[in-house]
C-alpha positions as CSV (number, residue, x, y, z in Angstrom):
1,M,78.9,103.0,38.5
2,Q,81.0,105.6,40.4
3,L,82.6,103.0,42.5
4,N,83.5,101.0,39.4
5,A,84.9,104.1,37.6
6,A,87.0,104.8,40.7
7,T,88.3,101.3,40.8
8,L,89.3,101.3,37.2
9,Q,90.9,104.7,37.6
10,H,93.0,103.4,40.6
11,Y,94.1,100.3,38.7
12,W,94.9,102.3,35.6
13,W,97.0,104.8,37.7
14,L,98.9,101.8,39.2
15,G,99.4,100.3,35.8
16,N,100.9,103.5,34.5
17,D,103.1,103.8,37.5
18,I,104.5,100.3,36.8
19,I,105.1,101.2,33.2
20,R,107.0,104.4,34.2
21,K,109.1,102.6,36.8
22,Q,110.0,99.8,34.4
23,K,111.2,102.4,31.8
24,E,113.3,104.1,34.5
25,Q,114.7,101.0,36.2
26,G,114.6,98.5,33.4
27,W,112.7,95.2,33.1
28,G,115.2,93.4,35.2
29,A,114.4,95.5,38.3
30,K,111.4,93.3,39.2
31,V,109.3,96.4,39.7
32,I,106.0,94.4,39.9
33,N,107.3,91.9,42.4
34,Q,108.6,94.6,44.8
35,L,105.4,96.7,44.4
36,S,103.3,93.7,45.2
37,V,105.3,93.0,48.4
38,D,105.0,96.6,49.5
39,L,101.3,97.0,48.8
40,Q,100.4,93.7,50.4
41,K,102.5,94.6,53.5
42,R,100.5,97.8,53.8
43,Y,97.0,96.7,52.8
44,G,97.0,92.9,53.5
45,G,97.5,89.8,51.5
46,D,93.9,89.7,50.2
47,S,93.9,93.3,49.0
48,G,94.1,92.5,45.3
49,Y,97.7,93.5,44.8
50,S,99.1,90.1,43.8
51,I,101.8,89.9,41.1
52,R,99.2,88.5,38.7
53,N,96.8,91.4,39.3
54,L,99.5,94.0,39.0
55,K,100.4,92.6,35.7
56,Y,96.8,92.9,34.6
57,M,96.9,96.6,35.8
58,R,100.0,97.2,33.7
59,Q,98.4,95.6,30.7
60,F,95.1,97.6,31.2
61,A,97.1,100.9,31.3
62,D,99.1,99.9,28.3
63,E,96.0,98.9,26.2
64,Y,94.0,102.0,27.2
65,P,96.3,105.1,27.2
66,D,93.3,107.4,26.8
67,F,91.5,106.4,30.0
68,P,88.6,106.9,30.8
69,F,87.8,106.3,27.2
70,V,88.8,103.9,24.4
71,Q,89.2,105.7,21.1
72,V,87.6,103.9,18.2
73,P,88.4,105.2,14.7
74,L,85.3,106.2,12.8
75,A,86.6,104.7,9.6
76,Q,86.7,101.3,11.3
77,L,83.1,101.6,12.5
78,R,81.8,102.3,9.0
79,E,83.1,98.9,7.9
80,M,80.9,97.1,10.5
81,P,77.2,98.3,10.6
82,I,76.4,96.6,13.9
83,L,79.4,98.4,15.6
84,Q,78.4,101.7,14.1
85,A,74.8,101.2,15.3
86,R,75.8,100.3,18.8
87,L,78.4,103.1,19.2
88,A,76.5,105.8,17.4
89,N,75.5,107.7,20.5
90,F,78.9,108.1,22.0
91,T,81.0,111.3,21.9
92,V,83.1,112.0,18.8
93,S,86.6,113.3,19.6
94,A,87.4,116.9,19.0
95,D,89.3,116.1,15.7
96,G,86.2,114.1,14.5
97,E,88.2,111.0,13.8
98,F,87.4,108.8,16.8
99,V,84.4,107.8,18.9
100,Q,85.1,107.9,22.6
101,V,83.6,104.9,24.4
102,P,83.7,105.0,28.2
103,L,85.6,102.1,29.8
104,A,83.6,102.2,33.0
105,Q,80.5,100.6,31.4
106,I,81.8,97.2,32.6
107,T,83.7,96.0,35.6
108,W,87.4,95.3,36.1
109,Y,86.8,91.5,35.8
110,H,85.0,92.0,32.5
111,H,88.0,93.9,31.2
112,I,90.8,91.5,32.3
113,S,88.8,88.6,30.8
114,M,88.2,90.4,27.5
115,I,91.7,91.9,26.8
116,P,93.5,88.6,26.0
117,K,90.5,87.3,23.9
118,V,89.6,90.4,21.9
119,K,92.5,92.2,20.3
120,D,90.6,94.6,18.1
121,T,89.8,97.9,19.7
122,A,86.5,98.4,18.0
123,L,85.3,95.0,18.9
124,R,86.2,95.6,22.6
125,A,84.2,98.8,22.5
126,F,81.3,96.9,21.0
127,Y,81.4,94.1,23.6
128,M,81.7,96.7,26.5
129,T,78.6,98.5,25.3
130,E,76.7,95.3,24.5
131,A,77.5,93.8,27.9
132,A,76.3,97.0,29.6
133,I,73.1,97.3,27.5
134,Q,72.2,93.6,27.8
135,G,73.3,93.2,31.5
136,W,75.7,90.4,30.7
137,N,77.9,89.2,33.6
138,R,81.5,88.3,32.8
139,D,80.7,84.6,32.0
140,I,77.9,85.5,29.6
141,M,80.0,88.1,27.9
142,M,82.8,85.6,27.4
143,M,80.4,83.0,26.1
144,Q,79.1,85.6,23.5
145,I,82.7,86.4,22.5
146,E,83.5,82.8,22.0
147,D,80.3,82.3,20.0
148,G,81.3,85.2,17.7
149,Y,78.2,87.3,18.6
150,H,79.4,90.3,16.7
151,K,79.4,88.4,13.4
152,K,75.8,87.3,13.9
153,A,74.2,90.4,15.4
154,R,72.9,93.2,13.2
155,P,70.7,96.2,13.6
156,L,67.1,95.0,13.9
157,P,64.8,96.2,11.0
158,N,62.4,98.6,12.6
159,N,60.3,101.8,12.2
160,F,61.2,103.2,15.6
161,D,62.5,106.5,14.1
162,T,59.0,107.3,12.6
163,A,56.8,105.6,15.2
164,L,58.4,106.8,18.4
165,P,59.8,110.1,19.8
166,P,63.6,110.5,19.4
167,V,64.5,109.5,23.0
168,N,62.2,106.5,22.9
169,S,63.4,105.4,19.5
170,D,67.0,105.4,20.6
171,L,66.1,103.3,23.7
172,A,64.1,100.9,21.6
173,K,67.0,100.4,19.2
174,A,69.3,99.6,22.1
175,A,66.7,97.2,23.7
176,F,66.3,94.9,20.7
177,K,68.9,92.8,18.7
178,D,68.9,90.5,15.7
179,P,69.1,87.6,15.7
180,Y,68.1,86.0,19.0
181,N,69.7,82.7,20.0
182,L,67.1,80.2,21.1
183,G,69.4,77.3,21.5
184,F,67.7,76.3,24.8
185,V,64.6,75.3,22.8
186,D,64.3,71.6,21.8
187,M,63.4,72.1,18.2
188,A,62.7,68.4,17.8
189,K,59.6,68.9,19.9
190,V,58.4,71.9,17.9
191,K,55.8,70.8,15.4
192,Q,53.7,73.9,15.4
193,E,53.7,77.5,16.7
194,K,52.1,76.5,20.1
195,D,54.9,74.1,20.8
196,L,57.5,76.9,20.5
197,E,55.3,79.2,22.6
198,D,55.0,76.6,25.4
199,Q,58.7,76.0,25.5
200,L,59.5,79.7,25.7
201,A,57.0,80.1,28.5
202,S,58.3,77.1,30.4
203,K,62.0,78.3,30.0
204,V,61.2,81.9,30.7
205,T,64.4,82.5,32.6
206,E,66.6,81.5,29.7
207,F,64.3,83.4,27.3
208,L,64.6,86.6,29.4
209,L,68.4,86.3,29.6
210,E,68.5,86.1,25.8
211,L,66.1,89.0,25.3
212,G,68.3,91.2,27.4
213,K,68.2,93.7,30.2
214,G,64.8,95.2,31.1
215,F,62.4,92.6,29.9
216,S,59.8,91.0,32.2
217,Y,57.4,88.2,31.3
218,I,53.6,88.8,31.7
219,G,52.1,85.8,30.0
220,K,51.2,83.8,26.9
221,Q,48.0,84.1,24.8
222,Y,47.5,87.4,26.5
223,P,44.1,88.9,25.7
224,L,43.9,92.4,24.2
225,N,41.0,94.6,23.2
226,I,41.9,96.7,20.2
227,A,39.3,99.1,18.8
228,G,36.6,96.9,20.3
229,E,38.0,93.7,18.8
230,E,39.3,90.8,21.0
231,S,42.7,89.5,20.1
232,K,45.4,87.5,21.8
233,V,49.2,88.0,21.8
234,D,51.4,84.9,21.8
235,L,53.8,86.2,24.4
236,M,53.4,89.5,26.3
237,M,56.4,91.3,27.9
238,Y,56.9,94.6,29.6
239,H,60.1,96.6,29.3
240,T,61.1,98.4,32.4
241,R,63.4,100.9,30.7
242,L,61.1,101.7,27.7
243,H,58.1,101.8,30.0
244,C,56.0,99.9,27.4
245,Y,54.5,96.5,26.6
246,V,56.3,94.4,24.1
247,A,54.0,92.0,22.2
248,I,55.7,88.9,20.6
249,D,54.0,87.2,17.7
250,L,55.6,83.9,16.9
């Protein structure tokens, strides 16, 4: 996390330096071209200072002038409940008008892929946070963006606030989403509950990726003894961040 933050800080600083020099020397001065030549001469041709990457750095600095945060207007969040729910735990700015969402939640490659695809600041903050919570790599994050994940996702109906201590309830809210995309299931073969259970168990890798970060699979038709009575859970999971079992009843 610290290395990622330092990398983003360095690239943001370089991007700002490019913006400053272009203002001083004019766009025709080929600031980026010359800077690329100088940096590659000093650090080597594979150091990441190509003209293309320097243009990304300039864009990154231009898009996020308040680094290390992106400032999301509170008024905008109130219009989209899922964004408000996901960003509720971040710091509110001193003037009380913005939520400050840290940019270092995701990598440089996440950022440069997202910037041209997502123009809205609040949506970027949402996908940054969701990618960090769910453990999405860049490709999965971009797939979710293309699929319009933010339009489908909504806060999961729950009783976490009353059933769990405050810290645990916040973690639980972050761990679950609604809906889940089970597109990897062949619904033509699902005639009854057991068919769905068998497919989820046989495609457990895809299922765990969809559930999100922290879930581990224990088994199906998992036996439980509750108050002296035998019962079975369709699918039993364990969540490594919540430190609890998650029983899934289909």
